[in-house]
Steps between C-alpha positions, in 0.01 A plus 500: 500500500309818576454847352275701271473236231694238688455143387575181687732263319371150451725269706673229305564174689865393487514176701164542672483233773760262636388232562188523288309214666429359843253292706136599549567534873707814426808602700744496206762777511482678161734763353311748280664707223310753288676758289339840541649807335598719794850588400625840397406641159824506301374647173175596333398588146204531269243727341259247352492269801752513782778265608697499823815297566531382858815419693402133500543494121129487414318727257155632590257647246172682509288711265486466122585155355373533143827369349579245770754741654415376851659162422220305672406273207205695358390842374218549746481838675659483844306622804648825627441386858713189463852451370593191302834327463664463158534122463863388471630141525570389854830630636531801266581820692482829313773757568410781255179601323429711192169601343400667172135539592362196320794261539759417763859376523652353814848390607520211745758433769684258268552769234234369261237705312120460503232687302121505476210716375443663161689363199462743210853605403739242643498662846475157666822378339338164417526519122262599221135397481475448876158592652450689823637305797284485812765315699869587541724319249873456536707639214756290319808705414784369285803413711288492818646822649434609857324835524534755780276790395188566290306798363167502315316794345302578186480144355877461538703311761870490580707271722864526616709185558743441785789571262356832379340394173168660400211313339181655364169395346169649391458824304840615372384773257778378270775556756746215579290264288424451133127513561276728703428218747728239654296205628770330709773632733780620272852607592548871431850581367687786668799691363684438828603195699418678824212320679153651496401596856157662458229536236191721476228472236203692367255457215730709277861415588736350757812600695773282650796584721824303499764433763747738335270800574343543159132521407366358174164551330303353211154528347309816408692825539277735303500747791868455572437281802809290419746710302382840622392620157225371266735456206476119528135396545586134585815365662527139391781375724620592850661842456681721753283764664698828507554688825249774577608845383405647835723261698837627625819421311627150574162375619424131450184292513423317829311218327158615629268518199127540419341453158158662456271537203714716266714638784796388711647572845866430580684582821847656484787502749402851617193338663249651258252325274507623139202466266468515124237429236132593472409786735129445552572560865685185600832678444409785741648721222558875482836674492620579853180355645247682284250327273633389166304621198634239257452123471866435576687690770876489510522176293828395659347500846348739750524444876172407670436776752407330825426724801812632665649275767309187390710181486354290217562124535283356220346631176236353271327666201355818649531372859780523758564389860718684749703373793228591751232291323326791323374466139518763225326510160517717188382498142147456362213495750261294286332206674607637836858373472647802683314402817421865578121482459492608135435298183633747244773754444867436570778577745831603344702441820460234770228555763450319832219238512297559815312241704756217491669328796880458481571307178785253443449406133333646188411359158295585191330302224448622144631834624160579650438321828722585795513240777665548838586252777506656845735429789196344669463256210198669344444523126382843373413611147356782292448573133356231272402232751245222493424462868119498515417258219525757217756754385503808717743787519570586866669838497631461856680202657274208587577209731485179292611238751700437814625187674513408868587176678191329646530180706312171468236503772273212403522161329200273467455157346159497328365733769670331794751733661858381536713589800772749399826451689710746295414750224668739259393668175540201271547210742334348804530193721159350578343191652237341276152469656290183490291451185323236297702305245576651161671797333411843645563861407728699729421870549760749621412838653736796555489778756381749235196284423633347180418130448600238251387142454724209402265250330537137616831581668465252788366143508359330808576130507225276643568279798596160367319186622766231505420157354710187529650370172333232288641329189218475244685334211422126485758384243738628233541401137774269376806626313713393205874467523673799344180701446428826680260442790271730698256418781377669815406374843242741639464582868252736665518686830554846651771620493589337167680172581857420402554155342807280525597138440563346839545134398603323182619690196411612149686348205819672395424806288182603682459746786207631707477859623331631816172553309488132401601545134691196370704592192796384297592211271519154664829321435407175683235242410297307750245559776578756771310541827545811711325677787396865489445706817311832498565739789389845612456668839212269592533139612468224409708480180348328197684188380428293187693242292517504121626265231655614174557254215767586243472296179755459222403673177542331162785726388769628729465874546766726359761594756657845479870494417688427819736792445201741500370398843744720689679812377855440379789625709678655201309779319421440134456869418772761551255760632306274739719412802399260777397800712248625244143533632363273227807275450304179568226586249738621227731197543195272474385675180834428333512145637153427355619658170221757514754783476838506327605858576738698278826336394809720534822498292691399811382342822157405627174619342291782649143468629437877537264450794387861542431565131137536399367176349407540137174345381687275256716366785187407694380305196834317491478404871149354470579328169798318652282392793192381312534471123520151342822398337499545125246783496493665158413868482262614222647646186267799527540696822190561715648838599553809284831591665662153513602290198658157445873516566473760774646421841250296702251491209425133567440563868268799442302315231450205737381738777236635260384155387456388861305812590756608762561829319242692298718800414359846431210546259594732212288685237660285229333192648821314584612540864848607609712321760745786579785261579750753632266684734554431871255254651273655762411321822134479395589345161718242679201407719285457187760273332543277806127476569414404141775239507367334816130542414560309176591187697372545857125502572550674833673791330248506215204514742660752736266776617662830587392649836238774505721702732861528386778391735737741326459872567574610142269246332122483492236296312453612144861602450697345215647159599335523847413128492848392388678718759264383780574139404876566512463648849262229634730221376801677657675525165515869581540633851423863407687806618452620856394866519422607856240259634389386155626300205520637144571319172633793287348357177648757260859463626749334269605147598868429557671179383576402860135543603390283206738227616340513844145473356584199277690332784199528733264382224693181428650407838216611726163550331526210254671278755190521718265390224 
């Protein structure tokens, strides 16, 4: 970026280095990707801090950030010599941008809405009592419509759906809503079924055009800006805007509309723009081109008098763009908004703004700050602008920013230069230089001198000294018939050796993996001798013989029902066919009588696998697994919201007595169980952990890692220990997100997922004990 107050955009790594590691000798071919904003400026807005939408779907901000309107996660002032990206979730690409000065609304490429910045009158659409938002937040709209267009101005925002419906939120001034503010996106009723095609808003009122050629208005009309006469000070619902009196007979609206502060512009089929409302200068006023002496001139609409022969292609409040890229202004000259070198007075008819290159797009914010994007991709502005760290009022156009396309010219790994074999603006192919072992920063330099550093982006792997394998375990402990068994034969060496049994055999029911872990439940008694061989890339192999004695225990161990060993070939539940993802686990649950499902008047019962699991159902599952026969529930309930005789009262009371469920503390002193609420994934982890810790010393003494293995969990978070234990014991595999795993603790747990967790607990985790 270059220019008068040009600011370089901070590059944001996408997938920085592939691969991201290599040997200390160097020579690894590495593909580098850094995302630098060099694309065309698509749109720009702002008075109190600026925002620019780029063609790559990113939003850049600079200047004032007192309400978090930059969307960078804080309210710190932004340097005027450096742009910052609004922080959206990965993959979100913004297609349209709106700005009210202190807050913003954006439309992404999937038709979803985002807002951030000041929250004083519902303008964020996030509900009441919401504080300022320093990061973009996605709006939730009833029915999940897809939006195609947005407008934001004067603490009000509007959005049009793909089927022509119009939603609004923020300051309503009593129009289309029962209150002065509407804190969430609300459908605005229209007196026609014709789809809304365009909307324009101001701090006083709004206009909308429909596919059938009509224009509707609502809000303040004290100066006749909607109805053409001030007889109705407020128009509460979308109402037809009458044709301008000066338009020829039979003229119709084209659908081009502009709502300003107490004035309106609408374009008619004769090619002229007609204005009505307050005539402080924005209307260009005056009968037959002369100045108008009254507040309202020709209430039903007076044609804006552009210079003869000028072909106007776009109009904003007090600003217009012609087909040759020239810009015109009119109205009040305060704050330098006319761009003609003055900061006072007014122009009743449009004047040419000098000193601009050919312009392709214009915009305004709060009706005071014209912005213009040039054909050369420069951003110009005048009027109320904050470009030098404080509010100034440039009375002539000032270059704010421009974008070029620099190339990557240098890449170094902790100061050691890489060899560049191919380079572009955001990508390069390089050969990693030699370097000592460890993680290093990678610095990228562009042809315009800009640099960025990717901390710890590449890791040098030390040269490995290979060591022949050696088995260090001398003997293994004996086992009992029918009891879970666990032992490990340890071998050292580099690379890590692989172990296998090369002679003899383990008793039936036990297996040994490549790491030397012997697990399972022995089903044969006697003495078993076997030979273990450890191998890696270095010879000789390590070989050692072991003896395992399996004794008979005093009482024969319980054997699971034979019919539960393998899934049945005929489904028990009508909604769980053999092809179901969790058929084995759900069939096993029914076979073990842990779940009965829902009986139906006719046919097989239902399991409802995708339904959210209620908390009372979880209590029932664990009770059937663990509770002693003949358990008697107390006559006085431990919970305020559960009483004797309720469904699953016995099961929930037993869970409380065992300490598996503590419920929610309440001011009354007696906790609540909330039996019908869906069970969250974190609560499930807590239940399972407490169950196992009550009987298993290893679970009870488990220490959660200091560094979480799950990207959305960290030490100190609620149920961190329980969730870490679930993951470490493989009772939960997590959810793959990119190159990481996440647990999603707050998500509701489905009945099928619960079946999978209990199945793994009983048939895998407990079987290894």
